[in-house]
mmCIF file of the N, C-alpha and C atoms, coordinates in Angstrom:
data_MODEL
# 
_entry.id   MODEL 
# 
loop_
_atom_site.group_PDB 
_atom_site.id 
_atom_site.type_symbol 
_atom_site.label_atom_id 
_atom_site.label_alt_id 
_atom_site.label_comp_id 
_atom_site.label_asym_id 
_atom_site.label_entity_id 
_atom_site.label_seq_id 
_atom_site.pdbx_PDB_ins_code 
_atom_site.Cartn_x 
_atom_site.Cartn_y 
_atom_site.Cartn_z 
_atom_site.occupancy 
_atom_site.B_iso_or_equiv 
_atom_site.pdbx_formal_charge 
_atom_site.auth_seq_id 
_atom_site.auth_comp_id 
_atom_site.auth_asym_id 
_atom_site.auth_atom_id 
_atom_site.pdbx_PDB_model_num 
ATOM 1   N N  . MET A 1 1  ? -5.299  13.312  11.605  1.00 0.00 ? 1  MET A N  1 
ATOM 2   C CA . MET A 1 1  ? -5.281  13.656  10.163  1.00 0.00 ? 1  MET A CA 1 
ATOM 3   C C  . MET A 1 1  ? -5.914  12.504  9.304   1.00 0.00 ? 1  MET A C  1 
ATOM 4   N N  . ASN A 1 2  ? -7.216  12.488  8.582   1.00 0.00 ? 2  ASN A N  1 
ATOM 5   C CA . ASN A 1 2  ? -7.824  11.621  7.836   1.00 0.00 ? 2  ASN A CA 1 
ATOM 6   C C  . ASN A 1 2  ? -7.768  11.444  6.401   1.00 0.00 ? 2  ASN A C  1 
ATOM 7   N N  . MET A 1 3  ? -6.687  11.848  6.056   1.00 0.00 ? 3  MET A N  1 
ATOM 8   C CA . MET A 1 3  ? -6.337  12.145  4.625   1.00 0.00 ? 3  MET A CA 1 
ATOM 9   C C  . MET A 1 3  ? -6.371  10.760  3.815   1.00 0.00 ? 3  MET A C  1 
ATOM 10  N N  . ILE A 1 4  ? -7.134  10.438  2.912   1.00 0.00 ? 4  ILE A N  1 
ATOM 11  C CA . ILE A 1 4  ? -6.866  9.238   2.093   1.00 0.00 ? 4  ILE A CA 1 
ATOM 12  C C  . ILE A 1 4  ? -5.988  9.440   0.582   1.00 0.00 ? 4  ILE A C  1 
ATOM 13  N N  . VAL A 1 5  ? -4.958  9.084   0.724   1.00 0.00 ? 5  VAL A N  1 
ATOM 14  C CA . VAL A 1 5  ? -3.828  9.112   -0.491  1.00 0.00 ? 5  VAL A CA 1 
ATOM 15  C C  . VAL A 1 5  ? -3.372  7.801   -0.969  1.00 0.00 ? 5  VAL A C  1 
ATOM 16  N N  . PRO A 1 6  ? -2.921  7.796   -2.113  1.00 0.00 ? 6  PRO A N  1 
ATOM 17  C CA . PRO A 1 6  ? -2.416  6.896   -2.766  1.00 0.00 ? 6  PRO A CA 1 
ATOM 18  C C  . PRO A 1 6  ? -0.910  6.386   -1.964  1.00 0.00 ? 6  PRO A C  1 
ATOM 19  N N  . LEU A 1 7  ? -0.697  4.979   -1.926  1.00 0.00 ? 7  LEU A N  1 
ATOM 20  C CA . LEU A 1 7  ? 0.248   4.522   -1.118  1.00 0.00 ? 7  LEU A CA 1 
ATOM 21  C C  . LEU A 1 7  ? 1.609   5.071   -1.541  1.00 0.00 ? 7  LEU A C  1 
ATOM 22  N N  . ILE A 1 8  ? 1.664   5.470   -2.738  1.00 0.00 ? 8  ILE A N  1 
ATOM 23  C CA . ILE A 1 8  ? 2.902   5.843   -3.335  1.00 0.00 ? 8  ILE A CA 1 
ATOM 24  C C  . ILE A 1 8  ? 3.462   7.160   -2.582  1.00 0.00 ? 8  ILE A C  1 
ATOM 25  N N  . SER A 1 9  ? 2.373   7.988   -1.988  1.00 0.00 ? 9  SER A N  1 
ATOM 26  C CA . SER A 1 9  ? 2.731   9.285   -1.332  1.00 0.00 ? 9  SER A CA 1 
ATOM 27  C C  . SER A 1 9  ? 3.091   9.267   0.219   1.00 0.00 ? 9  SER A C  1 
ATOM 28  N N  . LEU A 1 10 ? 3.241   7.900   0.708   1.00 0.00 ? 10 LEU A N  1 
ATOM 29  C CA . LEU A 1 10 ? 3.530   7.816   1.994   1.00 0.00 ? 10 LEU A CA 1 
ATOM 30  C C  . LEU A 1 10 ? 5.112   7.768   2.075   1.00 0.00 ? 10 LEU A C  1 
ATOM 31  N N  . ARG A 1 11 ? 5.832   8.315   3.026   1.00 0.00 ? 11 ARG A N  1 
ATOM 32  C CA . ARG A 1 11 ? 7.093   8.428   3.194   1.00 0.00 ? 11 ARG A CA 1 
ATOM 33  C C  . ARG A 1 11 ? 7.661   7.207   4.137   1.00 0.00 ? 11 ARG A C  1 
ATOM 34  N N  . PRO A 1 12 ? 8.853   6.881   4.055   1.00 0.00 ? 12 PRO A N  1 
ATOM 35  C CA . PRO A 1 12 ? 9.192   5.710   4.965   1.00 0.00 ? 12 PRO A CA 1 
ATOM 36  C C  . PRO A 1 12 ? 8.987   6.190   6.591   1.00 0.00 ? 12 PRO A C  1 
ATOM 37  N N  . GLY A 1 13 ? 8.249   5.066   7.115   1.00 0.00 ? 13 GLY A N  1 
ATOM 38  C CA . GLY A 1 13 ? 7.960   5.205   8.606   1.00 0.00 ? 13 GLY A CA 1 
ATOM 39  C C  . GLY A 1 13 ? 6.541   5.617   8.888   1.00 0.00 ? 13 GLY A C  1 
ATOM 40  N N  . GLU A 1 14 ? 5.832   6.058   7.866   1.00 0.00 ? 14 GLU A N  1 
ATOM 41  C CA . GLU A 1 14 ? 4.638   6.318   7.838   1.00 0.00 ? 14 GLU A CA 1 
ATOM 42  C C  . GLU A 1 14 ? 3.458   5.107   7.518   1.00 0.00 ? 14 GLU A C  1 
ATOM 43  N N  . ARG A 1 15 ? 2.241   5.339   8.394   1.00 0.00 ? 15 ARG A N  1 
ATOM 44  C CA . ARG A 1 15 ? 1.493   4.131   8.305   1.00 0.00 ? 15 ARG A CA 1 
ATOM 45  C C  . ARG A 1 15 ? 0.218   4.491   7.990   1.00 0.00 ? 15 ARG A C  1 
ATOM 46  N N  . GLY A 1 16 ? -0.587  3.625   7.342   1.00 0.00 ? 16 GLY A N  1 
ATOM 47  C CA . GLY A 1 16 ? -1.915  3.676   6.893   1.00 0.00 ? 16 GLY A CA 1 
ATOM 48  C C  . GLY A 1 16 ? -2.960  2.566   6.944   1.00 0.00 ? 16 GLY A C  1 
ATOM 49  N N  . ILE A 1 17 ? -4.411  2.950   6.850   1.00 0.00 ? 17 ILE A N  1 
ATOM 50  C CA . ILE A 1 17 ? -5.267  1.367   6.514   1.00 0.00 ? 17 ILE A CA 1 
ATOM 51  C C  . ILE A 1 17 ? -5.597  1.610   5.286   1.00 0.00 ? 17 ILE A C  1 
ATOM 52  N N  . VAL A 1 18 ? -5.516  0.631   4.664   1.00 0.00 ? 18 VAL A N  1 
ATOM 53  C CA . VAL A 1 18 ? -5.895  0.342   3.278   1.00 0.00 ? 18 VAL A CA 1 
ATOM 54  C C  . VAL A 1 18 ? -7.358  0.446   3.201   1.00 0.00 ? 18 VAL A C  1 
ATOM 55  N N  . VAL A 1 19 ? -7.847  1.487   2.274   1.00 0.00 ? 19 VAL A N  1 
ATOM 56  C CA . VAL A 1 19 ? -9.391  1.944   2.183   1.00 0.00 ? 19 VAL A CA 1 
ATOM 57  C C  . VAL A 1 19 ? -9.856  1.350   0.954   1.00 0.00 ? 19 VAL A C  1 
ATOM 58  N N  . ASP A 1 20 ? -9.240  0.929   -0.279  1.00 0.00 ? 20 ASP A N  1 
ATOM 59  C CA . ASP A 1 20 ? -9.594  1.047   -1.617  1.00 0.00 ? 20 ASP A CA 1 
ATOM 60  C C  . ASP A 1 20 ? -8.777  0.485   -2.549  1.00 0.00 ? 20 ASP A C  1 
ATOM 61  N N  . LEU A 1 21 ? -8.854  -0.425  -3.273  1.00 0.00 ? 21 LEU A N  1 
ATOM 62  C CA . LEU A 1 21 ? -7.908  -0.870  -4.362  1.00 0.00 ? 21 LEU A CA 1 
ATOM 63  C C  . LEU A 1 21 ? -8.454  -0.811  -5.832  1.00 0.00 ? 21 LEU A C  1 
ATOM 64  N N  . ARG A 1 22 ? -8.101  0.204   -6.250  1.00 0.00 ? 22 ARG A N  1 
ATOM 65  C CA . ARG A 1 22 ? -8.568  0.863   -7.741  1.00 0.00 ? 22 ARG A CA 1 
ATOM 66  C C  . ARG A 1 22 ? -8.164  -0.174  -8.980  1.00 0.00 ? 22 ARG A C  1 
ATOM 67  N N  . GLY A 1 23 ? -8.572  -1.173  -9.175  1.00 0.00 ? 23 GLY A N  1 
ATOM 68  C CA . GLY A 1 23 ? -8.114  -2.020  -10.068 1.00 0.00 ? 23 GLY A CA 1 
ATOM 69  C C  . GLY A 1 23 ? -9.170  -3.075  -10.434 1.00 0.00 ? 23 GLY A C  1 
ATOM 70  N N  . GLY A 1 24 ? -8.849  -3.821  -11.336 1.00 0.00 ? 24 GLY A N  1 
ATOM 71  C CA . GLY A 1 24 ? -9.566  -5.026  -11.785 1.00 0.00 ? 24 GLY A CA 1 
ATOM 72  C C  . GLY A 1 24 ? -9.841  -6.248  -10.755 1.00 0.00 ? 24 GLY A C  1 
ATOM 73  N N  . PRO A 1 25 ? -10.459 -7.311  -11.265 1.00 0.00 ? 25 PRO A N  1 
ATOM 74  C CA . PRO A 1 25 ? -10.476 -8.244  -10.218 1.00 0.00 ? 25 PRO A CA 1 
ATOM 75  C C  . PRO A 1 25 ? -8.961  -9.151  -10.147 1.00 0.00 ? 25 PRO A C  1 
ATOM 76  N N  . ASN A 1 26 ? -8.401  -9.010  -11.487 1.00 0.00 ? 26 ASN A N  1 
ATOM 77  C CA . ASN A 1 26 ? -6.987  -9.945  -10.857 1.00 0.00 ? 26 ASN A CA 1 
ATOM 78  C C  . ASN A 1 26 ? -6.080  -8.856  -10.153 1.00 0.00 ? 26 ASN A C  1 
ATOM 79  N N  . PHE A 1 27 ? -5.922  -7.493  -10.283 1.00 0.00 ? 27 PHE A N  1 
ATOM 80  C CA . PHE A 1 27 ? -5.281  -6.877  -9.347  1.00 0.00 ? 27 PHE A CA 1 
ATOM 81  C C  . PHE A 1 27 ? -5.630  -6.675  -7.969  1.00 0.00 ? 27 PHE A C  1 
ATOM 82  N N  . ARG A 1 28 ? -6.999  -6.923  -7.867  1.00 0.00 ? 28 ARG A N  1 
ATOM 83  C CA . ARG A 1 28 ? -7.456  -7.036  -6.366  1.00 0.00 ? 28 ARG A CA 1 
ATOM 84  C C  . ARG A 1 28 ? -7.062  -8.502  -5.849  1.00 0.00 ? 28 ARG A C  1 
ATOM 85  N N  . SER A 1 29 ? -7.096  -9.359  -6.671  1.00 0.00 ? 29 SER A N  1 
ATOM 86  C CA . SER A 1 29 ? -7.140  -10.717 -5.682  1.00 0.00 ? 29 SER A CA 1 
ATOM 87  C C  . SER A 1 29 ? -5.732  -10.914 -5.708  1.00 0.00 ? 29 SER A C  1 
ATOM 88  N N  . LYS A 1 30 ? -4.864  -10.350 -6.764  1.00 0.00 ? 30 LYS A N  1 
ATOM 89  C CA . LYS A 1 30 ? -3.490  -10.509 -6.281  1.00 0.00 ? 30 LYS A CA 1 
ATOM 90  C C  . LYS A 1 30 ? -2.673  -9.583  -5.013  1.00 0.00 ? 30 LYS A C  1 
ATOM 91  N N  . LEU A 1 31 ? -3.398  -8.416  -4.732  1.00 0.00 ? 31 LEU A N  1 
ATOM 92  C CA . LEU A 1 31 ? -3.147  -7.731  -3.454  1.00 0.00 ? 31 LEU A CA 1 
ATOM 93  C C  . LEU A 1 31 ? -3.822  -8.657  -2.462  1.00 0.00 ? 31 LEU A C  1 
ATOM 94  N N  . TYR A 1 32 ? -4.878  -8.908  -2.474  1.00 0.00 ? 32 TYR A N  1 
ATOM 95  C CA . TYR A 1 32 ? -5.787  -9.720  -1.381  1.00 0.00 ? 32 TYR A CA 1 
ATOM 96  C C  . TYR A 1 32 ? -4.493  -10.861 -0.821  1.00 0.00 ? 32 TYR A C  1 
ATOM 97  N N  . ALA A 1 33 ? -3.926  -11.504 -1.873  1.00 0.00 ? 33 ALA A N  1 
ATOM 98  C CA . ALA A 1 33 ? -3.240  -13.028 -1.485  1.00 0.00 ? 33 ALA A CA 1 
ATOM 99  C C  . ALA A 1 33 ? -2.079  -12.588 -0.906  1.00 0.00 ? 33 ALA A C  1 
ATOM 100 N N  . MET A 1 34 ? -1.850  -11.305 -1.199  1.00 0.00 ? 34 MET A N  1 
ATOM 101 C CA . MET A 1 34 ? -0.333  -10.547 -0.296  1.00 0.00 ? 34 MET A CA 1 
ATOM 102 C C  . MET A 1 34 ? -0.625  -9.949  0.985   1.00 0.00 ? 34 MET A C  1 
ATOM 103 N N  . GLY A 1 35 ? -2.108  -9.931  1.205   1.00 0.00 ? 35 GLY A N  1 
ATOM 104 C CA . GLY A 1 35 ? -2.597  -9.500  2.575   1.00 0.00 ? 35 GLY A CA 1 
ATOM 105 C C  . GLY A 1 35 ? -2.666  -7.952  2.451   1.00 0.00 ? 35 GLY A C  1 
ATOM 106 N N  . LEU A 1 36 ? -3.073  -7.582  1.269   1.00 0.00 ? 36 LEU A N  1 
ATOM 107 C CA . LEU A 1 36 ? -3.333  -6.015  1.341   1.00 0.00 ? 36 LEU A CA 1 
ATOM 108 C C  . LEU A 1 36 ? -4.913  -5.890  0.965   1.00 0.00 ? 36 LEU A C  1 
ATOM 109 N N  . ALA A 1 37 ? -5.574  -5.911  1.950   1.00 0.00 ? 37 ALA A N  1 
ATOM 110 C CA . ALA A 1 37 ? -7.190  -6.018  1.434   1.00 0.00 ? 37 ALA A CA 1 
ATOM 111 C C  . ALA A 1 37 ? -7.507  -4.673  2.298   1.00 0.00 ? 37 ALA A C  1 
ATOM 112 N N  . PRO A 1 38 ? -8.608  -4.210  2.012   1.00 0.00 ? 38 PRO A N  1 
ATOM 113 C CA . PRO A 1 38 ? -9.399  -3.141  2.933   1.00 0.00 ? 38 PRO A CA 1 
ATOM 114 C C  . PRO A 1 38 ? -9.339  -3.277  4.455   1.00 0.00 ? 38 PRO A C  1 
ATOM 115 N N  . GLY A 1 39 ? -9.130  -2.042  5.035   1.00 0.00 ? 39 GLY A N  1 
ATOM 116 C CA . GLY A 1 39 ? -8.693  -2.576  6.736   1.00 0.00 ? 39 GLY A CA 1 
ATOM 117 C C  . GLY A 1 39 ? -7.292  -3.063  7.314   1.00 0.00 ? 39 GLY A C  1 
ATOM 118 N N  . ALA A 1 40 ? -6.446  -3.521  6.233   1.00 0.00 ? 40 ALA A N  1 
ATOM 119 C CA . ALA A 1 40 ? -4.907  -3.816  6.440   1.00 0.00 ? 40 ALA A CA 1 
ATOM 120 C C  . ALA A 1 40 ? -4.232  -2.741  7.003   1.00 0.00 ? 40 ALA A C  1 
ATOM 121 N N  . ILE A 1 41 ? -3.505  -2.822  8.097   1.00 0.00 ? 41 ILE A N  1 
ATOM 122 C CA . ILE A 1 41 ? -2.670  -1.601  8.359   1.00 0.00 ? 41 ILE A CA 1 
ATOM 123 C C  . ILE A 1 41 ? -1.564  -1.700  7.865   1.00 0.00 ? 41 ILE A C  1 
ATOM 124 N N  . ILE A 1 42 ? -0.715  -0.804  7.173   1.00 0.00 ? 42 ILE A N  1 
ATOM 125 C CA . ILE A 1 42 ? 0.453   -1.230  6.425   1.00 0.00 ? 42 ILE A CA 1 
ATOM 126 C C  . ILE A 1 42 ? 1.326   -0.046  7.050   1.00 0.00 ? 42 ILE A C  1 
ATOM 127 N N  . ARG A 1 43 ? 2.721   -0.385  7.065   1.00 0.00 ? 43 ARG A N  1 
ATOM 128 C CA . ARG A 1 43 ? 3.873   0.704   7.386   1.00 0.00 ? 43 ARG A CA 1 
ATOM 129 C C  . ARG A 1 43 ? 4.809   0.697   5.968   1.00 0.00 ? 43 ARG A C  1 
ATOM 130 N N  . VAL A 1 44 ? 5.123   1.933   5.645   1.00 0.00 ? 44 VAL A N  1 
ATOM 131 C CA . VAL A 1 44 ? 6.113   2.029   4.487   1.00 0.00 ? 44 VAL A CA 1 
ATOM 132 C C  . VAL A 1 44 ? 7.425   2.068   5.260   1.00 0.00 ? 44 VAL A C  1 
ATOM 133 N N  . LEU A 1 45 ? 8.173   0.897   4.576   1.00 0.00 ? 45 LEU A N  1 
ATOM 134 C CA . LEU A 1 45 ? 9.495   0.751   5.067   1.00 0.00 ? 45 LEU A CA 1 
ATOM 135 C C  . LEU A 1 45 ? 10.481  1.655   4.215   1.00 0.00 ? 45 LEU A C  1 
ATOM 136 N N  . GLU A 1 46 ? 10.300  1.812   2.682   1.00 0.00 ? 46 GLU A N  1 
ATOM 137 C CA . GLU A 1 46 ? 11.296  2.300   1.910   1.00 0.00 ? 46 GLU A CA 1 
ATOM 138 C C  . GLU A 1 46 ? 10.503  2.798   0.569   1.00 0.00 ? 46 GLU A C  1 
ATOM 139 N N  . ASN A 1 47 ? 10.539  3.873   0.127   1.00 0.00 ? 47 ASN A N  1 
ATOM 140 C CA . ASN A 1 47 ? 9.818   4.466   -1.073  1.00 0.00 ? 47 ASN A CA 1 
ATOM 141 C C  . ASN A 1 47 ? 11.191  4.987   -1.945  1.00 0.00 ? 47 ASN A C  1 
ATOM 142 N N  . TYR A 1 48 ? 11.321  4.217   -2.764  1.00 0.00 ? 48 TYR A N  1 
ATOM 143 C CA . TYR A 1 48 ? 12.604  4.600   -3.547  1.00 0.00 ? 48 TYR A CA 1 
ATOM 144 C C  . TYR A 1 48 ? 12.265  5.565   -4.700  1.00 0.00 ? 48 TYR A C  1 
ATOM 145 N N  . PRO A 1 49 ? 12.967  6.725   -4.878  1.00 0.00 ? 49 PRO A N  1 
ATOM 146 C CA . PRO A 1 49 ? 12.719  7.290   -6.242  1.00 0.00 ? 49 PRO A CA 1 
ATOM 147 C C  . PRO A 1 49 ? 12.478  6.530   -7.618  1.00 0.00 ? 49 PRO A C  1 
ATOM 148 N N  . ARG A 1 50 ? 13.337  5.566   -7.777  1.00 0.00 ? 50 ARG A N  1 
ATOM 149 C CA . ARG A 1 50 ? 13.245  4.690   -8.739  1.00 0.00 ? 50 ARG A CA 1 
ATOM 150 C C  . ARG A 1 50 ? 13.153  3.211   -8.331  1.00 0.00 ? 50 ARG A C  1 
ATOM 151 N N  . GLY A 1 51 ? 12.140  2.517   -8.353  1.00 0.00 ? 51 GLY A N  1 
ATOM 152 C CA . GLY A 1 51 ? 12.111  1.000   -7.831  1.00 0.00 ? 51 GLY A CA 1 
ATOM 153 C C  . GLY A 1 51 ? 10.836  1.032   -7.025  1.00 0.00 ? 51 GLY A C  1 
ATOM 154 N N  . PRO A 1 52 ? 10.918  -0.153  -6.277  1.00 0.00 ? 52 PRO A N  1 
ATOM 155 C CA . PRO A 1 52 ? 9.655   -0.414  -5.433  1.00 0.00 ? 52 PRO A CA 1 
ATOM 156 C C  . PRO A 1 52 ? 9.114   0.472   -4.235  1.00 0.00 ? 52 PRO A C  1 
ATOM 157 N N  . VAL A 1 53 ? 8.106   0.145   -3.831  1.00 0.00 ? 53 VAL A N  1 
ATOM 158 C CA . VAL A 1 53 ? 7.842   0.836   -2.456  1.00 0.00 ? 53 VAL A CA 1 
ATOM 159 C C  . VAL A 1 53 ? 7.722   -0.512  -1.612  1.00 0.00 ? 53 VAL A C  1 
ATOM 160 N N  . ILE A 1 54 ? 8.402   -0.481  -0.588  1.00 0.00 ? 54 ILE A N  1 
ATOM 161 C CA . ILE A 1 54 ? 8.650   -1.690  0.372   1.00 0.00 ? 54 ILE A CA 1 
ATOM 162 C C  . ILE A 1 54 ? 7.618   -1.262  1.521   1.00 0.00 ? 54 ILE A C  1 
ATOM 163 N N  . VAL A 1 55 ? 6.685   -2.192  1.662   1.00 0.00 ? 55 VAL A N  1 
ATOM 164 C CA . VAL A 1 55 ? 5.715   -2.036  2.841   1.00 0.00 ? 55 VAL A CA 1 
ATOM 165 C C  . VAL A 1 55 ? 5.862   -3.163  3.888   1.00 0.00 ? 55 VAL A C  1 
ATOM 166 N N  . GLU A 1 56 ? 5.163   -3.131  4.892   1.00 0.00 ? 56 GLU A N  1 
ATOM 167 C CA . GLU A 1 56 ? 5.195   -4.242  5.665   1.00 0.00 ? 56 GLU A CA 1 
ATOM 168 C C  . GLU A 1 56 ? 3.513   -4.104  6.486   1.00 0.00 ? 56 GLU A C  1 
ATOM 169 N N  . ALA A 1 57 ? 2.864   -5.225  5.903   1.00 0.00 ? 57 ALA A N  1 
ATOM 170 C CA . ALA A 1 57 ? 1.646   -5.706  6.434   1.00 0.00 ? 57 ALA A CA 1 
ATOM 171 C C  . ALA A 1 57 ? 1.242   -6.872  7.122   1.00 0.00 ? 57 ALA A C  1 
ATOM 172 N N  . GLY A 1 58 ? 1.081   -6.884  8.369   1.00 0.00 ? 58 GLY A N  1 
ATOM 173 C CA . GLY A 1 58 ? 0.710   -8.083  9.006   1.00 0.00 ? 58 GLY A CA 1 
ATOM 174 C C  . GLY A 1 58 ? 1.874   -9.012  9.331   1.00 0.00 ? 58 GLY A C  1 
ATOM 175 N N  . GLY A 1 59 ? 3.219   -8.220  9.405   1.00 0.00 ? 59 GLY A N  1 
ATOM 176 C CA . GLY A 1 59 ? 4.268   -8.965  9.761   1.00 0.00 ? 59 GLY A CA 1 
ATOM 177 C C  . GLY A 1 59 ? 5.073   -9.358  8.643   1.00 0.00 ? 59 GLY A C  1 
ATOM 178 N N  . THR A 1 60 ? 4.340   -8.956  7.457   1.00 0.00 ? 60 THR A N  1 
ATOM 179 C CA . THR A 1 60 ? 5.274   -9.665  6.160   1.00 0.00 ? 60 THR A CA 1 
ATOM 180 C C  . THR A 1 60 ? 5.654   -8.368  5.191   1.00 0.00 ? 60 THR A C  1 
ATOM 181 N N  . ARG A 1 61 ? 6.846   -8.528  4.554   1.00 0.00 ? 61 ARG A N  1 
ATOM 182 C CA . ARG A 1 61 ? 7.194   -7.586  3.788   1.00 0.00 ? 61 ARG A CA 1 
ATOM 183 C C  . ARG A 1 61 ? 6.827   -7.756  2.338   1.00 0.00 ? 61 ARG A C  1 
ATOM 184 N N  . LEU A 1 62 ? 6.357   -6.729  1.647   1.00 0.00 ? 62 LEU A N  1 
ATOM 185 C CA . LEU A 1 62 ? 5.869   -6.541  0.372   1.00 0.00 ? 62 LEU A CA 1 
ATOM 186 C C  . LEU A 1 62 ? 6.630   -5.543  -0.432  1.00 0.00 ? 62 LEU A C  1 
ATOM 187 N N  . ALA A 1 63 ? 6.984   -5.745  -1.666  1.00 0.00 ? 63 ALA A N  1 
ATOM 188 C CA . ALA A 1 63 ? 7.467   -4.934  -2.668  1.00 0.00 ? 63 ALA A CA 1 
ATOM 189 C C  . ALA A 1 63 ? 6.312   -4.793  -3.745  1.00 0.00 ? 63 ALA A C  1 
ATOM 190 N N  . LEU A 1 64 ? 5.882   -3.413  -4.042  1.00 0.00 ? 64 LEU A N  1 
ATOM 191 C CA . LEU A 1 64 ? 5.127   -3.254  -4.821  1.00 0.00 ? 64 LEU A CA 1 
ATOM 192 C C  . LEU A 1 64 ? 5.690   -2.121  -5.876  1.00 0.00 ? 64 LEU A C  1 
ATOM 193 N N  . GLY A 1 65 ? 5.416   -2.312  -7.251  1.00 0.00 ? 65 GLY A N  1 
ATOM 194 C CA . GLY A 1 65 ? 5.888   -1.348  -8.038  1.00 0.00 ? 65 GLY A CA 1 
ATOM 195 C C  . GLY A 1 65 ? 4.905   -0.208  -8.008  1.00 0.00 ? 65 GLY A C  1 
ATOM 196 N N  . LYS A 1 66 ? 5.811   1.085   -8.484  1.00 0.00 ? 66 LYS A N  1 
ATOM 197 C CA . LYS A 1 66 ? 5.112   2.173   -8.624  1.00 0.00 ? 66 LYS A CA 1 
ATOM 198 C C  . LYS A 1 66 ? 3.558   2.054   -8.999  1.00 0.00 ? 66 LYS A C  1 
ATOM 199 N N  . GLY A 1 67 ? 3.464   1.779   -10.315 1.00 0.00 ? 67 GLY A N  1 
ATOM 200 C CA . GLY A 1 67 ? 2.197   1.506   -10.875 1.00 0.00 ? 67 GLY A CA 1 
ATOM 201 C C  . GLY A 1 67 ? 0.957   0.997   -9.586  1.00 0.00 ? 67 GLY A C  1 
ATOM 202 N N  . MET A 1 68 ? 1.319   -0.234  -8.981  1.00 0.00 ? 68 MET A N  1 
ATOM 203 C CA . MET A 1 68 ? 0.277   -0.715  -8.258  1.00 0.00 ? 68 MET A CA 1 
ATOM 204 C C  . MET A 1 68 ? 0.273   0.135   -7.002  1.00 0.00 ? 68 MET A C  1 
ATOM 205 N N  . ALA A 1 69 ? 1.358   0.626   -6.373  1.00 0.00 ? 69 ALA A N  1 
ATOM 206 C CA . ALA A 1 69 ? 1.233   1.674   -5.314  1.00 0.00 ? 69 ALA A CA 1 
ATOM 207 C C  . ALA A 1 69 ? 0.394   2.750   -5.485  1.00 0.00 ? 69 ALA A C  1 
ATOM 208 N N  . MET A 1 70 ? 0.270   3.289   -6.609  1.00 0.00 ? 70 MET A N  1 
ATOM 209 C CA . MET A 1 70 ? -0.586  4.446   -7.165  1.00 0.00 ? 70 MET A CA 1 
ATOM 210 C C  . MET A 1 70 ? -2.206  4.235   -7.260  1.00 0.00 ? 70 MET A C  1 
ATOM 211 N N  . ARG A 1 71 ? -2.401  2.562   -7.200  1.00 0.00 ? 71 ARG A N  1 
ATOM 212 C CA . ARG A 1 71 ? -3.750  2.338   -7.249  1.00 0.00 ? 71 ARG A CA 1 
ATOM 213 C C  . ARG A 1 71 ? -4.168  1.863   -5.883  1.00 0.00 ? 71 ARG A C  1 
ATOM 214 N N  . VAL A 1 72 ? -3.139  1.809   -4.750  1.00 0.00 ? 72 VAL A N  1 
ATOM 215 C CA . VAL A 1 72 ? -3.622  1.181   -3.475  1.00 0.00 ? 72 VAL A CA 1 
ATOM 216 C C  . VAL A 1 72 ? -3.924  2.626   -2.715  1.00 0.00 ? 72 VAL A C  1 
ATOM 217 N N  . PHE A 1 73 ? -5.147  2.763   -2.183  1.00 0.00 ? 73 PHE A N  1 
ATOM 218 C CA . PHE A 1 73 ? -5.406  3.980   -1.379  1.00 0.00 ? 73 PHE A CA 1 
ATOM 219 C C  . PHE A 1 73 ? -5.493  3.944   -0.056  1.00 0.00 ? 73 PHE A C  1 
ATOM 220 N N  . VAL A 1 74 ? -4.828  4.573   0.941   1.00 0.00 ? 74 VAL A N  1 
ATOM 221 C CA . VAL A 1 74 ? -4.965  4.346   2.432   1.00 0.00 ? 74 VAL A CA 1 
ATOM 222 C C  . VAL A 1 74 ? -5.105  5.704   3.148   1.00 0.00 ? 74 VAL A C  1 
ATOM 223 N N  . ARG A 1 75 ? -5.838  5.460   4.305   1.00 0.00 ? 75 ARG A N  1 
ATOM 224 C CA . ARG A 1 75 ? -5.922  6.474   5.274   1.00 0.00 ? 75 ARG A CA 1 
ATOM 225 C C  . ARG A 1 75 ? -4.695  6.538   6.283   1.00 0.00 ? 75 ARG A C  1 
ATOM 226 N N  . LYS A 1 76 ? -4.207  7.903   5.946   1.00 0.00 ? 76 LYS A N  1 
ATOM 227 C CA . LYS A 1 76 ? -2.994  8.054   6.968   1.00 0.00 ? 76 LYS A CA 1 
ATOM 228 C C  . LYS A 1 76 ? -3.240  7.961   8.316   1.00 0.00 ? 76 LYS A C  1 
ATOM 229 N N  . LEU A 1 77 ? -2.527  7.359   9.061   1.00 0.00 ? 77 LEU A N  1 
ATOM 230 C CA . LEU A 1 77 ? -2.694  7.344   10.521  1.00 0.00 ? 77 LEU A CA 1 
ATOM 231 C C  . LEU A 1 77 ? -1.612  8.211   11.295  1.00 0.00 ? 77 LEU A C  1 
# 
């Protein structure tokens, strides 16, 4: 299944490869600094109805707000 979806739509335990960051230069550079660049493999640890999306990328756990997670697009693995 090669669906490209916003990160926010993945459920806990699901994995994906980052394919696009839809935002301005500041948004992109912030995510690059956290290790979320195109090609990065991520796994969703938690996706709370209210609150952050917790992901693991390269052995690091990251918390992204819903707004950020809606602008990170991944290919589901």
